[in-house]
C-alpha positions, 0 to 999 in steps of 0.5 A, a space after each residue: 500499499 506505499 504507491 497510493 501515500 506515494 501517490 497522496 504526497 506532495 512530491 509526486 511529480 515527474 518521471 524521476 519520482 515515478 521511476 523510484 514508485 515503480 522501482 519500489 513498488 512493482 512486484 506488490 502493484 503487479 501483484 495486486 493488479 493481477 489479483 485485479 484483474 482476476 477478481 474483476 475477470 470472475 466477476 464479470 464471468 459470473 454475471 454474464 452466466 447468470 444473466 445468459 441463464 437468466 435470459 434462458 430461462 424467461 
């Protein structure tokens, strides 16, 4: 969660700060991004299946 605090800081400006952010929290951010994408994909897939079955039942 360090990148969230980093974005909140007023010192976040320019490419160097962004590079420091990437090198500092790239792994945890990548894991969080992948987990979010998987969660979002599963939720979308479940919603699709639910609506699909609902339409077929009607």
